[in-house]
C-alpha positions in Angstrom: 7.1 -9.3 5.4 6.9 -6.7 9.1 9.9 -7.2 10.9 9.3 -5.8 14.4 12.1 -3.6 15.9 11.4 -4.6 19.6 11.0 -8.4 20.9 7.6 -8.9 22.3 6.6 -10.6 25.7 4.6 -13.7 24.8 1.3 -12.1 25.4 2.0 -9.0 23.0 3.0 -11.8 20.1 -0.4 -13.7 21.0 -2.8 -10.6 20.4 -0.2 -9.6 17.7 -0.5 -12.4 15.8 -4.6 -12.5 16.7 -5.5 -9.0 15.7 -2.8 -8.0 13.1 -5.3 -9.1 9.9 -8.6 -8.6 11.8 -11.4 -6.2 10.6 -11.5 -4.4 13.7 -9.9 -5.7 17.3 -9.9 -3.8 21.0 -6.7 -4.1 23.4 -9.0 -3.5 27.2 -5.3 -4.1 29.1 -3.9 -2.0 32.1 -1.8 0.4 31.6 2.0 -0.6 30.9 1.4 -4.6 29.6 2.4 -2.5 26.1 -0.8 -1.4 24.0 1.6 0.8 22.2 4.3 -1.5 20.7 1.4 -3.8 19.7 -0.5 -0.7 18.3 2.3 0.2 16.4 3.7 -3.4 14.9 -0.1 -3.8 14.1 0.3 -0.3 12.1 3.8 -1.7 10.7 2.2 -4.5 9.3 -0.6 -3.0 7.6 1.6 -0.8 6.0 3.8 -3.1 5.1 0.9 -5.0 3.5 -0.3 -1.9 1.3 -3.7 -2.2 3.4 -2.8 2.0 4.8 -0.5 5.0 4.2 -1.2 6.9 7.5 -2.3 6.1 11.4 -3.7 9.1 13.3 -3.2 8.5 17.0 -5.4 10.2 19.6 -4.9 10.0 23.1 -4.8 12.0 26.2 -3.0 15.3 26.4 -0.8 14.3 29.2 0.1 11.4 27.0 0.0 12.0 23.0 3.3 13.4 23.2 5.2 10.4 24.5 4.3 8.5 21.2 5.3 11.1 19.3 8.7 11.6 21.3 9.4 8.4 22.4 6.9 5.0 21.2 7.5 5.8 17.7 10.9 5.7 16.9 11.5 2.9 19.8 9.0 0.8 18.6 8.6 0.6 14.9 10.1 -1.3 12.8 10.5 0.8 9.6 12.5 2.9 7.8 9.9 4.8 5.7 8.0 6.6 8.1 7.0 10.1 8.9 5.5 11.4 12.3 4.3 14.6 13.4 2.1 15.8 15.9 -1.0 18.5 15.6 -0.6 21.0 18.0 -3.3 23.9 18.2 -1.6 27.5 18.4 1.6 26.1 16.7 5.0 27.7 16.1 6.5 28.0 12.9 8.2 24.7 13.0 4.9 23.0 14.5 3.1 24.4 11.5 5.6 22.9 8.6 5.4 19.6 10.3 2.1 19.6 10.7 1.9 20.5 6.7 4.3 18.3 5.8 2.3 15.2 7.5 -1.0 16.3 5.2 1.4 16.0 1.8 3.6 12.9 2.6 2.1 10.3 0.1 5.6 8.4 -0.5 6.2 6.6 3.2 3.9 5.9 6.3 2.4 9.0 7.6 1.7 9.2 11.6 -0.4 12.1 13.4 -0.6 12.2 16.9 -3.4 14.3 18.3 -4.9 15.1 21.7 -8.4 14.3 22.5 -9.0 17.6 23.3 -8.1 19.0 19.9 -11.2 17.5 18.9 -13.2 19.9 20.9 -12.1 23.0 18.7 -12.8 23.1 14.7 -9.5 23.8 13.6 -8.4 19.8 15.4 -11.7 18.2 13.8 -11.0 19.5 10.5 -7.0 18.8 10.7 -7.7 14.9 11.4 -10.5 14.7 8.5 -7.5 16.5 5.9 -5.3 13.5 7.4 
């Protein structure tokens, strides 16, 4: 059973309970109401239940690194996960991280990508491989 790392507000708990096992669901909330936390809790729940092995997080250029740098570690209540970010024109360390995301099979793997990456063939190909 998935254990949330951070305590949800009442509205977050209610929507998590409603959406966690739904085939599809959308959160049309204003910025700052906790969509990232609920999404990560949903990812953790689905992974714990054996329904997923990875998650591709797609966000605008100014936001996707926030997931990578803060949100995942802050909210995901799992010990066994690996996360990284897709970067175009990556340095050697970024290339290694990107290769690891494609090879990891022993834990939940999360890839953060910006929406602009899909305007390039290489970004589309990476997302498809992931």
